[in-house]
N, C-alpha and C positions, 0 to 999 in steps of 0.2 A: 901310731898308725896315721897314715895320711888319709885325708878325707875321702879320697877316691877309693881306696882299698876298703875303708869302712862301709861305704855305700854298697860296694860289690859284695862284701861279706853279709851285710844285712839283707840284700836282695836274694842271696843264695839260701838264707835261712827261711825265707817266707815260702809258703806253699801256695800253689795256684788255687783259685776258687773253682768249685764245680762248674763246669761249662754247661752241662746238659742236665735238664730236669727230666729224668727218665719217666717218671709217672705222667707228667704232662705230655711228653712225646708219645708214649704208648696210648694215652687217652685220645690224642688227635688221630693217630693211625687207626685205632679201632673205630672211632667215629667216622672216618673217611671210608673205611671198608664197609661199615653198615650202610652208609649213604649210597655207595656204589651198588650194594646188594639190593637196596630198596628201589633204586632207579631201574635196575635190571628186572626186578619183580614187576614193576609198573609197566615196563615195555612188554613183558611176557603176557601180562593180563590184557593189555591193549590188543596184542596179536590174537589171543584167544577170543576176545570180545568181537573182533572183526570177523573171525571164523564163524562165530555163532550167528552174527548178522547175515552171513552168506550161507547159512545152513540149508536154504531152499534150493541151492545148486545141486542137481542130481549127481550121482556117482559118475566118475570118469569112465568112459568106455574103454574096453581092452581090445587089443588087436585081434582080428579074426585069425583062425588057423591058416587059412589060405588067403593071403593078402595079394598074391600075384607077384610079378617080377618088379624089381625096384627100378623106378624111373630115375631117381636121384638119391644120393646119400650125402650126409653132412655130419661132421664131427665138430663140436664146439661147445658153447655155453648156452644154457637156458637162463634168461634174466628175469623171468616172471611173466605173469598174466595180469591184465587189467580189464576193466569194463571197456568195451570198444569205444574209441574216441576220447577216453579219459586216461591219459598216460600216467596219472598219479594215483588212480583208484585201484590199488592192488587187490587182487583176488587171492585170499589165503586158504580158502576151503579146499579140502582134499589134497593138500600139499602143493597147490599151484603157486604159492608164494615163495617156495623154496628155490633159491638159485642153485644151480648144479651143472655138472658136465652133461652133455647130451649127445645122443646119436639119433639123427633124424633119417627116416626112410620114407620117401614118397612113392606110393604105388597107385594103381588105378582104383584101389579100394579106399585109399585115404592116406593120412599122415601118421606114421608110428613115431612116438616120442619116447625114447628109452633113456631114462635118467638113473645112472648108478647112485645108490644111496637115497633116492627119492622115488615118489610114485610115478610109474610109467603110465602113459595114456595113449589113446588112439583117437584121431579125429577122422570120422568117416568122410568120404569124398563129398557126399551131399551136404555136410555141415561146413565145409570150407567155403568161405565167402570171397576172400581176396588176400593178396600178399603185397607188401610194399617195403621200400627201404625207408628208414627213418633214423633219427639220432637219439631217441630216448624212450624208455618205458620203465615204469615202477621205480622211479627215482634214480635209474641208471642212465647217464647221458654219455654218449660217445661222439665221435666225429660224424658229420652229416653223412647219412647213408651207411653208417656202421652197424646198424641192426636190421635183421630181417624180421618184419612184423607180419604175423599170420593172423588174420581175422577169421573166426569160426563161431558157429552157433552151438551153444551147449544149454539144453533145456530151453527156456524162453529168453536167454541172455546171449548177446553177442560179446565175445571176448577177443582181446588182442593178446597174442603170446609173442614174446621177443626172444630171438635167437641170434647168436653171433658165431659165425663159422670161424674155424681156425684159419681158413683161407677166405678172406672177405671177397675175393673175386668171384666166388661161387654164388653170392647173394642174387645177382641179376638173373642167373639161370633158374633159381628157385622162384623168384617173382614171376617170371614168364611161365614156368610150368604150372604153378598153382593157379594163376589167373587164366590160363588156357583151359583148365579143368572146369572153371565156373566163369564164363565170360561176363556175367552180370554182377557188377559191384554193388554192394548194399550198404556200405558205410561211406562216410565222408572224410576219413582220415583223422588225424589227431587234432583235437581242438586245444590250442595253446594260446 
């Protein structure tokens, strides 16, 4: 036999070594899944803790049976509510921290916020303070003027709620309509 054929025959007779240590791999995967579950649990506990800190916030008002004719309507997204002027201090009590689709209706009685899959609420006209265009709320940042921010009183707190219309050109009409309902502004905008 020639040396080259002998080397080829010897190589064919050898078996490959086990490439994967299955026990070690399964251990790492299980460990990673447990770590992810633990981090998720910590985030959930933080959310619940924030909600308990905000438990002094009264229940959200519901829309009256006769709210009057609609001045404006809007379809879009609800991005959350924060303490007025504090764009990162998210309010989670009563479901106000849940982002969702939204249908807004402005009437002479106030602002009806209908959120499929989340708590609906109503902001009476006397609770509306101002509206403005901004770029961020509750950790959500968009282009300058991409969010409609409505400031309103709830209990003894002033809240900012952020909305984004499916048609951003509608935002200006909303700012004018809400500000004309209450010509005296009581907040100083977002402190960043």
